[in-house]
C-alpha positions in Angstrom: 88.8 144.2 113.5 89.8 142.3 116.6 87.6 141.9 119.7 89.4 141.3 123.0 87.5 139.8 125.9 88.6 138.4 129.3 86.4 135.3 129.8 83.7 133.1 128.2 81.3 130.8 130.1 78.6 128.6 128.6 76.4 127.3 131.4 73.5 125.8 129.5 72.6 123.8 126.4 73.4 126.5 123.7 76.3 127.1 121.4 79.0 129.7 121.8 81.3 130.2 118.8 84.6 132.0 119.0 85.5 133.1 115.5 88.5 134.6 113.8 89.2 138.1 115.2 88.2 137.1 118.7 91.0 137.3 121.2 90.7 136.1 124.8 93.6 137.2 127.0 94.3 136.6 130.7 97.3 138.6 132.0 99.7 137.7 134.8 97.2 135.8 136.9 97.0 132.4 138.6 94.1 130.0 139.0 92.3 131.3 135.9 90.3 129.8 133.1 89.6 131.7 129.9 86.8 129.5 128.3 84.5 127.3 130.4 81.7 124.9 129.2 79.8 123.9 132.3 76.6 122.4 130.9 75.7 120.2 127.9 76.2 123.0 125.4 78.8 123.5 122.7 81.8 125.8 122.4 83.2 126.1 118.9 86.6 127.6 118.5 86.9 128.5 114.8 89.7 131.0 114.6 89.9 132.6 118.0 93.2 133.3 119.8 93.1 132.2 123.5 96.1 133.1 125.5 97.6 134.3 128.8 100.8 135.9 129.9 102.6 134.0 132.6 100.2 132.6 135.1 100.3 129.6 137.4 97.7 126.8 137.5 95.8 128.1 134.6 93.5 126.5 132.0 92.8 127.8 128.5 89.6 125.9 127.7 87.8 123.9 130.3 85.0 121.3 129.7 83.4 120.6 133.1 80.2 119.0 132.1 78.8 116.8 129.3 79.2 119.4 126.6 81.3 119.6 123.5 84.4 121.6 122.9 85.2 121.7 119.2 88.4 123.3 117.8 88.5 123.7 114.0 90.9 126.7 113.8 92.7 129.2 115.9 95.3 129.0 118.6 95.2 128.2 122.3 98.4 129.1 124.1 98.4 129.2 127.9 101.8 129.4 129.6 102.9 128.7 133.2 105.3 130.6 135.3 108.3 128.3 136.1 107.8 128.7 139.9 104.0 129.0 140.1 102.4 125.8 138.8 101.4 124.4 135.5 99.1 125.3 132.6 96.6 123.2 130.6 95.5 124.3 127.1 92.3 122.1 127.1 91.0 120.2 130.1 88.1 117.7 129.8 87.1 116.9 133.4 83.5 115.7 133.0 81.8 113.3 130.6 82.0 115.7 127.7 83.8 115.5 124.4 86.8 117.5 123.1 87.0 117.4 119.3 90.1 118.8 117.5 90.1 119.0 113.7 92.4 121.9 113.2 94.1 124.8 114.8 97.2 125.0 117.1 97.1 123.9 120.7 100.6 124.5 122.0 102.7 125.8 124.8 105.7 128.0 124.6 106.9 127.8 128.1 107.5 125.3 131.0 105.2 122.9 132.7 102.3 122.8 130.2 99.8 120.2 129.2 98.3 120.5 125.7 95.2 118.3 126.2 94.2 116.5 129.4 91.3 114.1 129.8 90.7 113.6 133.5 87.1 112.6 133.4 85.0 109.9 131.7 84.6 111.9 128.5 86.4 111.4 125.2 89.0 113.3 123.2 88.9 113.0 119.4 91.9 114.4 117.5 91.8 114.2 113.6 93.7 117.4 112.7 95.6 120.4 114.0 99.0 120.7 115.8 99.2 119.8 119.5 102.3 120.3 121.6 103.4 119.5 125.1 106.4 119.8 127.4 107.3 116.2 127.5 110.8 117.0 128.9 109.2 117.7 132.3 106.6 115.0 132.0 103.8 117.0 130.3 103.0 115.1 127.1 100.9 116.4 124.2 97.8 114.4 125.2 97.1 112.8 128.6 94.2 110.4 129.5 94.2 110.1 133.3 90.9 108.3 134.0 88.3 106.1 132.3 87.9 108.3 129.2 88.9 107.6 125.7 91.4 109.3 123.5 91.5 108.8 119.7 94.2 110.3 117.5 93.9 109.8 113.7 94.0 111.6 110.4 96.2 114.6 109.9 96.9 115.4 113.5 100.4 116.5 114.4 101.6 115.8 118.0 104.8 117.6 118.9 106.7 118.0 122.1 108.4 121.1 123.4 111.8 120.2 124.8 113.8 122.9 126.5 117.5 122.4 127.1 120.2 124.8 128.4 123.7 123.8 127.5 126.5 124.8 129.9 130.1 124.7 128.9 132.8 125.2 131.5 135.3 126.5 131.1 134.2 128.7 128.3 136.2 128.7 125.0 136.6 132.4 125.6 138.7 131.6 128.6 141.4 130.3 126.3 141.4 133.2 123.8 144.7 135.0 123.6 
């Protein structure tokens, strides 16, 4: 059976594990975060599905402190509305660690970051599939500050590239 919840926050030193069958959904909202690690604790994502439906300036998983976010399985898919901002699948803003050994961290829409390291923490990617919208300048993995990013092992980095082809005049214009 599936358990659907709206938000998870770990403020202390403990561990929160989001297992298979857990679904975290944010619907049509801006400025939201589904999963937040604020302390020195750990959030383990081992099969959960974390998603939103068209929001602006939203974050799927947010590591604000010195804790650990560990993704071994599951899917994180936060999308952004084309006109309302961008989305980030996983954001490491503090001195914590993001560790990805499996799962899918992707985006299926415009203006989305897969993994952003904007603090002094580190990102370790040894497995899983990570996607980003590089066509608009949102690569799979971004290191903006003094942190460290390591990609090795069986990790797959992909980029979502959207393209709309216009032909004018249309070949139908010449049909007899």
